[in-house]
C-alpha positions in Angstrom: 211.1 -36.5 157.5 213.9 -39.0 157.8 214.3 -42.5 159.3 211.5 -44.3 161.0 213.3 -43.8 164.4 213.1 -40.0 164.0 209.4 -40.3 163.0 208.7 -42.2 166.2 210.6 -39.7 168.3 208.7 -36.8 166.7 205.3 -38.3 167.2 206.2 -39.3 170.8 207.1 -35.7 171.5 203.8 -34.4 170.0 201.9 -37.0 172.0 203.8 -35.9 175.2 202.9 -32.3 174.6 199.3 -33.0 174.0 199.1 -35.1 177.2 200.9 -32.3 179.1 198.4 -29.7 177.9 195.5 -32.0 178.8 196.8 -32.5 182.3 197.2 -28.7 182.8 193.6 -28.1 181.5 192.2 -30.7 183.9 194.1 -29.3 186.9 193.1 -25.7 186.0 189.4 -26.5 185.8 189.6 -28.6 188.9 191.0 -25.7 190.8 188.2 -23.4 189.5 185.5 -26.0 190.6 187.1 -26.4 194.0 187.2 -22.6 194.5 183.6 -22.3 193.4 182.5 -25.1 195.8 184.4 -23.5 198.7 182.9 -20.1 198.1 180.7 -18.9 201.0 178.7 -15.7 200.6 179.1 -13.1 203.3 175.6 -13.1 204.8 175.9 -9.4 205.7 176.8 -8.3 202.2 174.1 -6.7 200.0 172.9 -8.5 196.9 174.3 -6.4 194.0 171.5 -6.0 191.5 172.8 -4.7 188.1 170.2 -3.6 185.6 171.3 -3.3 181.9 168.4 -1.5 180.2 167.2 1.1 177.6 165.3 4.2 178.4 162.6 3.6 175.8 162.4 -0.2 176.0 158.9 -1.4 177.1 160.4 -4.5 178.8 162.9 -2.3 180.7 160.1 0.0 181.8 158.0 -3.0 183.0 160.9 -4.5 184.9 161.9 -1.3 186.7 158.4 -0.3 187.7 156.8 -3.7 188.3 159.8 -5.7 189.7 162.8 -3.6 190.8 160.9 -0.8 192.6 158.6 -3.2 194.6 161.7 -5.4 195.6 163.6 -2.3 196.7 160.7 -1.0 198.7 160.7 -4.4 200.6 164.4 -5.2 201.1 166.4 -2.1 200.2 168.6 -2.8 203.3 170.2 -5.7 201.5 170.2 -4.4 197.9 172.8 -2.5 196.1 171.3 -1.4 192.8 173.5 -0.5 189.8 171.7 1.0 186.8 173.3 0.8 183.4 171.3 2.6 180.6 172.7 1.6 177.2 171.3 -1.8 176.1 171.9 -2.8 172.5 173.2 0.7 171.4 176.4 1.2 169.5 179.1 3.8 170.2 181.1 5.7 167.6 184.0 8.1 168.1 184.0 11.4 166.2 187.2 13.0 164.8 187.2 15.5 167.7 187.1 12.6 170.3 183.5 13.1 171.2 181.0 10.2 171.0 177.8 9.6 169.0 175.4 6.7 169.5 173.0 4.5 167.6 170.3 3.3 169.9 167.8 0.5 169.3 164.7 2.8 169.6 166.2 5.7 167.8 167.9 9.1 168.5 165.4 10.0 171.3 166.4 6.9 173.2 170.0 8.0 173.0 169.1 11.3 174.5 167.0 9.6 177.2 169.9 7.2 178.0 172.2 10.1 178.5 169.8 11.9 180.8 169.5 8.6 182.8 173.3 8.2 183.0 173.7 11.8 184.2 170.9 11.4 186.8 172.4 8.2 188.1 175.8 9.9 188.6 174.3 13.1 190.1 171.8 11.6 192.6 173.6 10.2 195.6 170.6 8.9 197.6 169.8 5.4 196.3 166.0 5.7 197.0 165.6 9.0 195.3 167.8 7.9 192.4 165.7 4.9 191.7 162.4 6.9 192.2 163.6 9.5 189.6 164.7 6.9 187.1 161.4 5.0 187.5 159.5 8.2 187.0 161.5 9.2 183.9 161.2 5.8 182.3 157.4 5.9 182.5 157.4 8.4 179.6 160.7 9.2 178.1 159.5 10.4 174.7 160.5 14.0 175.7 163.6 13.3 177.8 164.3 16.8 178.9 160.7 17.4 180.0 160.7 14.0 181.8 163.8 14.9 183.8 162.4 18.3 185.0 158.9 16.9 185.7 160.3 14.0 187.7 162.8 16.3 189.5 160.0 18.5 190.7 157.8 15.5 191.6 160.5 13.9 193.8 162.0 17.1 195.3 165.3 16.8 193.4 167.3 20.0 193.9 170.2 19.3 191.4 168.2 18.9 188.1 170.3 21.8 186.7 173.4 19.8 187.3 172.0 16.8 185.4 171.0 19.1 182.5 174.6 20.5 182.4 175.9 17.0 182.3 173.6 16.2 179.3 174.7 19.4 177.5 178.4 18.8 178.1 180.8 16.1 176.8 180.3 14.4 180.2 177.0 13.0 179.2 178.4 11.2 176.2 181.4 10.0 178.2 179.0 8.4 180.8 177.0 6.6 178.1 180.2 5.4 176.5 181.3 3.9 179.8 178.0 2.2 180.2 178.5 0.8 176.7 181.9 -0.6 177.7 180.4 -2.2 180.8 177.5 -3.7 178.8 179.7 -5.1 176.0 182.0 -6.7 178.7 179.1 -8.8 180.0 179.6 -12.6 179.5 177.4 -14.1 178.2 176.9 -11.2 175.9 173.6 -9.3 176.0 170.9 -10.8 173.9 167.8 -9.5 175.7 167.1 -6.1 177.3 166.8 -5.7 180.2 169.5 -8.1 181.4 169.8 -8.4 185.1 172.7 -9.8 187.1 172.6 -10.7 190.8 176.0 -10.6 192.4 177.4 -10.6 188.9 175.6 -13.7 187.7 173.1 -13.9 184.8 171.8 -17.2 186.0 168.0 -17.8 186.3 167.4 -14.8 184.1 163.8 -15.7 183.4 163.1 -16.2 187.1 164.7 -12.8 188.0 162.6 -11.0 185.4 159.4 -12.6 186.7 160.1 -12.5 190.5 163.1 -10.3 191.3 162.2 -10.1 195.0 162.1 -13.9 195.4 165.4 -14.4 193.7 167.1 -11.7 195.8 165.7 -13.5 198.9 167.2 -16.8 197.8 170.6 -15.3 197.4 170.5 -13.2 200.6 169.5 -16.2 202.7 168.7 -15.9 206.3 169.6 -12.2 206.6 168.4 -10.7 209.9 167.1 -7.6 208.1 164.8 -9.4 205.8 164.1 -12.8 207.2 160.4 -12.0 207.9 159.9 -10.6 204.4 161.6 -13.4 202.7 160.5 -16.4 204.8 158.5 -18.1 202.0 161.6 -18.1 199.8 164.1 -19.5 202.3 
């Protein structure tokens, strides 16, 4: 490399650069921690409950029927529910630009996931949307029949619109978008269903066991639910 003096200068520069990067790393993480500590949740904002699930998954079925529905019935005023049917599926793009899917529980689940995605987009009322999805997931082995049976049961007037969505490229596009959202989760999905509360996967086991209680803890002393949530505050 040259004389000893040049070697000393070179190693001094390397050491200086390492120290500079270390200082920047410490300052950056310190700013993140400070921002996190200073964050105050808006007490009037709803708790955003995102459910990443599969239409034929027994655990997804159990969560939606036994945890999500009861929680929504109690404190729907402070819940915003986002349903993302896809799970551990894979998306492939055909030569014509359309999509095909490989789902964990087989081709029927892919069909059911698309029906769910179309229903979620088509049904504007959050109560009716969740009721129809819960009804369908009870028995999705015949996805088309499940849609029309549940539409009749819950007085849904736009079942034909959902069917058209399924029969058109729109259905695949919606499921592909759900896949993009699911794959973007960090940490990545390892269990279905995965639930986030206000974007966080923290306390996942507790959420799956007692969704209502975990929502109460996040919402805090919200005037619309204080009586219902008192034991958790």
